[in-house]
VMD Tcl script that draws the C-alpha trace (Angstrom):
set ca {
  {-0.07 -0.09 0.46}
  {1.50 3.56 -0.77}
  {0.21 6.83 -1.10}
  {-0.08 8.64 -4.68}
  {-2.13 12.06 -4.90}
  {-5.95 12.45 -5.36}
  {-5.58 13.00 -9.03}
  {-3.17 10.13 -9.68}
  {-6.72 8.29 -9.89}
  {-8.18 7.28 -13.49}
  {-10.03 9.62 -15.23}
  {-9.56 12.70 -12.60}
  {-9.07 16.17 -12.80}
  {-9.24 18.70 -9.69}
  {-9.58 22.82 -9.79}
  {-9.89 25.57 -7.63}
  {-10.95 28.89 -7.46}
  {-11.65 31.47 -4.55}
  {-11.61 34.82 -4.02}
  {-9.18 35.34 -0.41}
  {-10.78 38.27 0.58}
  {-14.57 37.86 0.36}
  {-13.06 34.43 2.06}
  {-15.12 31.61 -0.49}
  {-14.38 29.33 -2.88}
  {-14.85 26.29 -5.10}
  {-13.84 23.07 -6.04}
  {-14.52 20.70 -8.76}
  {-13.33 17.46 -9.38}
  {-14.22 16.55 -13.70}
  {-14.36 13.07 -15.10}
  {-14.84 14.08 -18.30}
  {-15.20 10.52 -19.42}
  {-17.92 10.10 -17.11}
  {-18.29 8.06 -13.57}
  {-20.42 6.02 -12.10}
  {-21.62 8.08 -8.73}
  {-23.12 7.48 -5.59}
  {-23.81 9.55 -2.72}
  {-24.63 9.66 1.45}
  {-26.07 12.45 2.87}
  {-25.65 12.43 6.81}
  {-26.30 16.02 8.22}
  {-29.10 17.70 9.15}
  {-28.49 20.77 7.23}
  {-27.47 19.90 3.71}
  {-27.17 21.69 0.58}
  {-27.27 19.75 -2.87}
  {-27.95 19.38 -6.39}
  {-28.50 16.56 -8.16}
  {-28.39 13.54 -5.85}
  {-31.64 12.33 -6.84}
  {-29.90 10.82 -9.63}
  {-27.17 8.96 -7.87}
  {-29.96 6.98 -6.61}
  {-29.95 3.19 -8.43}
  {-33.53 3.46 -9.62}
  {-32.96 6.48 -11.80}
  {-31.55 6.36 -15.02}
  {-28.33 8.54 -15.52}
  {-25.94 5.89 -15.16}
  {-22.43 8.68 -15.17}
  {-22.30 11.75 -14.09}
  {-19.25 14.25 -15.27}
  {-18.62 16.55 -12.66}
  {-18.61 17.26 -8.38}
  {-18.81 20.54 -7.57}
  {-18.17 21.69 -3.59}
  {-18.55 24.86 -3.15}
  {-18.52 27.61 0.06}
  {-21.56 30.25 -0.12}
  {-24.26 28.11 1.37}
  {-27.50 27.61 -1.06}
  {-26.05 31.03 -3.09}
  {-23.32 28.51 -3.85}
  {-25.02 26.11 -5.80}
  {-24.70 28.43 -9.31}
  {-20.66 27.52 -9.11}
  {-22.64 24.01 -11.05}
  {-23.86 25.83 -13.47}
  {-20.00 27.15 -14.42}
  {-19.36 23.71 -15.04}
  {-22.05 23.08 -16.86}
  {-20.97 25.79 -19.62}
  {-17.63 24.74 -19.22}
  {-18.00 20.80 -19.80}
  {-20.99 21.74 -22.83}
  {-18.24 23.40 -25.02}
  {-16.32 20.93 -24.60}
  {-18.66 18.70 -26.08}
  {-19.17 16.25 -22.45}
  {-22.67 15.36 -21.16}
  {-25.63 13.04 -21.40}
  {-26.38 12.92 -25.50}
  {-29.49 14.66 -26.20}
  {-29.68 15.11 -29.90}
  {-29.62 19.00 -30.03}
  {-26.54 18.73 -27.50}
  {-24.95 16.60 -24.39}
  {-25.69 17.81 -21.14}
  {-23.13 17.72 -18.51}
  {-24.62 15.69 -15.03}
  {-23.03 18.09 -12.16}
  {-23.48 17.31 -8.68}
  {-22.87 19.89 -6.21}
  {-22.71 20.71 -2.41}
  {-22.14 23.41 -0.41}
  {-20.92 24.43 2.96}
  {-21.73 28.13 5.04}
  {-19.00 29.62 5.15}
  {-21.43 33.57 4.56}
  {-20.37 34.48 8.34}
  {-16.71 34.34 7.10}
  {-14.74 37.72 5.07}
  {-18.09 39.12 2.78}
  {-21.22 37.38 2.41}
  {-22.01 39.43 -0.35}
  {-19.43 37.94 -2.17}
  {-20.69 33.93 -3.12}
  {-19.15 31.39 -5.88}
  {-21.32 31.76 -8.66}
  {-21.48 30.29 -12.53}
  {-18.21 32.64 -13.21}
  {-16.26 31.43 -10.21}
  {-17.31 27.61 -11.04}
  {-16.26 28.23 -14.89}
  {-12.76 29.32 -13.86}
  {-12.43 26.13 -11.31}
  {-13.06 23.71 -14.22}
  {-10.07 25.95 -16.14}
  {-8.07 25.59 -13.60}
  {-8.99 21.91 -13.50}
  {-5.70 19.42 -13.67}
  {-4.50 15.66 -13.17}
  {-0.97 16.74 -11.70}
  {-1.21 17.64 -8.67}
  {-4.06 18.39 -5.74}
  {-3.11 21.45 -3.20}
  {-4.28 21.39 0.38}
  {-5.49 24.16 2.30}
  {-7.23 27.37 2.31}
  {-7.80 26.85 -1.26}
  {-11.22 26.53 -3.01}
  {-14.26 25.11 -1.12}
  {-11.94 25.00 2.37}
  {-11.00 29.13 1.72}
  {-13.94 30.23 4.63}
  {-14.23 26.71 5.89}
  {-14.06 27.31 9.87}
  {-14.20 24.31 12.45}
  {-14.98 24.52 16.57}
  {-18.32 26.85 16.22}
  {-20.31 26.00 19.40}
  {-19.29 29.66 21.01}
  {-19.11 31.49 17.89}
  {-16.23 32.52 15.31}
  {-14.38 34.77 18.30}
  {-12.80 30.84 19.98}
  {-13.16 28.51 16.42}
  {-10.42 27.74 14.25}
  {-9.61 27.66 10.76}
  {-10.50 24.46 8.30}
  {-9.58 23.65 5.12}
  {-9.75 21.74 1.52}
  {-7.73 18.25 2.34}
  {-7.30 15.43 -0.01}
  {-5.40 11.89 0.49}
  {-5.21 9.06 -1.78}
  {-4.13 5.16 -1.62}
  {-2.42 2.51 -4.03}
  {-2.89 -0.95 -3.64}
  {-1.41 -2.64 -6.86}
  {-3.45 -1.68 -9.60}
  {-6.42 -0.33 -7.26}
  {-6.18 3.41 -6.72}
  {-8.69 5.13 -3.71}
  {-8.71 8.80 -2.75}
  {-10.81 11.35 -1.08}
  {-10.68 14.86 -1.20}
  {-12.76 17.28 0.98}
  {-13.58 20.81 2.60}
  {-13.73 20.63 6.15}
  {-16.21 22.68 8.23}
  {-17.65 21.12 10.71}
  {-19.16 22.31 14.27}
  {-17.07 20.24 16.27}
  {-13.18 19.78 16.71}
  {-10.76 18.07 14.65}
  {-8.95 14.69 16.19}
  {-6.38 12.43 15.07}
  {-8.10 9.55 14.98}
  {-4.69 7.49 16.21}
  {-4.50 8.67 19.50}
  {-7.96 10.83 19.91}
  {-6.44 13.92 20.47}
  {-7.86 16.89 19.28}
  {-5.62 18.97 16.84}
  {-7.59 21.69 15.95}
  {-11.60 22.47 17.47}
  {-13.21 25.12 19.61}
  {-10.93 26.95 21.58}
  {-10.69 27.63 25.54}
  {-10.42 31.27 26.29}
  {-6.23 31.78 26.39}
  {-7.04 30.83 22.65}
  {-4.37 28.15 22.39}
  {-5.83 25.56 24.51}
  {-9.09 23.16 23.31}
  {-12.29 23.25 25.56}
  {-13.95 20.09 23.83}
  {-17.02 20.44 21.75}
  {-18.11 17.25 22.67}
  {-18.13 18.74 26.32}
  {-19.45 21.46 26.35}
  {-22.69 19.82 24.38}
  {-23.08 17.28 26.91}
  {-22.95 19.93 29.84}
  {-25.51 22.13 28.02}
  {-27.68 18.82 26.86}
  {-30.90 20.59 28.01}
  {-30.77 23.68 25.80}
  {-32.38 23.92 22.96}
  {-30.71 27.00 21.35}
  {-30.12 27.13 18.21}
  {-26.13 26.85 17.39}
  {-26.29 27.19 13.68}
  {-22.99 29.07 13.15}
  {-21.68 28.24 9.97}
  {-20.94 24.32 9.45}
  {-20.81 21.64 6.66}
  {-18.38 19.44 5.68}
  {-18.88 18.13 2.00}
  {-16.62 15.48 0.17}
  {-15.72 12.98 -2.46}
  {-14.11 9.37 -2.71}
  {-12.96 8.06 -6.00}
  {-11.54 5.07 -6.85}
  {-10.40 3.63 -10.35}
  {-12.82 0.06 -9.04}
  {-15.55 -0.60 -11.43}
  {-18.71 -0.49 -9.42}
  {-22.50 -0.72 -10.04}
  {-24.65 2.54 -9.00}
  {-25.86 0.61 -6.02}
  {-22.34 -0.47 -5.00}
  {-20.58 2.81 -4.92}
  {-23.85 4.36 -3.02}
  {-22.90 1.74 -0.49}
  {-19.00 2.83 -0.81}
  {-20.03 6.32 0.17}
  {-21.53 5.52 3.16}
  {-18.90 3.48 4.22}
  {-16.61 6.26 3.48}
  {-18.35 8.48 6.15}
  {-16.60 6.26 8.78}
  {-13.59 8.80 7.97}
  {-16.17 11.86 9.42}
  {-16.14 10.07 12.06}
  {-13.12 8.55 13.16}
  {-11.67 12.49 12.77}
  {-14.57 15.16 13.75}
  {-16.64 15.19 16.94}
  {-19.57 15.24 16.60}
  {-20.04 14.26 13.23}
  {-23.45 14.96 11.49}
  {-25.02 17.20 13.38}
  {-28.46 18.62 12.86}
  {-26.21 21.67 12.07}
  {-24.33 20.08 9.45}
  {-24.88 19.30 6.29}
  {-22.18 16.14 6.26}
  {-22.29 14.75 2.13}
  {-19.95 12.29 0.27}
  {-20.25 11.86 -3.20}
  {-18.14 7.99 -4.21}
  {-17.19 7.85 -8.06}
  {-16.13 4.88 -10.09}
  {-13.74 6.38 -12.96}
  {-12.04 2.81 -14.15}
  {-12.19 -1.00 -15.01}
  {-10.17 -2.11 -12.11}
  {-12.12 -5.35 -10.71}
  {-12.19 -4.61 -6.70}
  {-13.98 -6.06 -3.53}
  {-16.64 -3.40 -2.42}
  {-15.99 -3.91 1.09}
  {-11.98 -3.63 0.77}
  {-12.43 -0.28 -1.23}
  {-15.01 0.81 1.55}
  {-12.36 1.05 4.50}
  {-10.02 2.21 2.13}
  {-12.05 5.24 1.40}
  {-12.84 5.65 5.05}
  {-8.89 5.76 5.53}
  {-8.43 8.08 2.74}
  {-11.18 10.19 3.85}
  {-10.02 10.10 7.72}
  {-5.88 11.65 6.54}
  {-8.10 13.99 3.54}
  {-9.65 15.79 6.52}
  {-6.38 15.88 8.72}
  {-4.40 17.06 5.82}
  {-6.95 19.63 5.12}
  {-6.79 20.95 9.04}
  {-2.59 20.59 9.32}
  {-2.07 22.76 5.92}
  {-4.97 25.48 6.71}
  {-3.85 29.19 6.88}
  {-5.18 31.82 9.09}
  {-7.50 33.66 7.52}
  {-9.65 36.83 8.36}
  {-8.25 36.78 12.15}
  {-9.26 32.99 12.41}
  {-6.64 30.62 14.09}
  {-5.02 27.98 12.02}
  {-3.55 24.86 13.08}
  {-0.34 26.07 12.69}
  {-1.26 29.19 15.25}
  {-1.66 26.71 18.45}
  {1.23 24.59 17.99}
}
mol new
graphics top color blue
foreach p $ca { graphics top sphere $p radius 0.5 }
foreach p [lrange $ca 0 end-1] q [lrange $ca 1 end] { graphics top cylinder $p $q radius 0.2 }
display resetview
């Protein structure tokens, strides 16, 4: 088993575009030849597009891109930029008069960071596609992770910077990877030690308060703690799977969230994972499922450790 780049997976390109002053951006994962896709939405506050198409009972068998975006529901507009870009390249589902690109999307809430009037739109989504490459896969305060924050139970004053992370593994001919924009309500922990590495800060703004401990202490409180959350990501493999199987892999990949974010899948998060099958390598679904979860947990860690301070919000390196 060896580490590779997410963009080393056959048929995958990744592109980013962001506005650092407004603290928002988007990340596109393009599959020009098409990919069998699934999705699993676990959070209670999701913002998504075209997820119904991924139900195995529905007609469409392949998609051509996934757009991960900031901007809350406004950010769903970035997927229109991907549609325009792919149609210009004659990529999509053939309907005779044109080809309709199938672009799925999920968004995270970052409106309270930076300028809420600036959101990823068609133009930003198009630029992200124009920037797409299979040569590198950047991590940190980029793309959909630009305005991401974590540990927000007590507001942004005690929160820390989230970010975009990626990781991939290869076993023989099989490749499995993950890319994720980490923007959770809770803390991020090292799954090897269980220790918090970033999240809700104490008043000293250096040590960690422990989100789950505070939530447990306030169990009888029903206040609205919606302050901008949701972690969104994609797992991909060159393994060959049906729509039903790749949906199951998306489900198994959520173990990567559960191992690294505490709590995960809260009512205030819209946690979503898409899964893509781009290749023809025969592989066991359970094996790919646990590899996807492992790739996702390391992608979460990479997103946090590579994030940079923005808008006065501390990053991982600021607490070391």
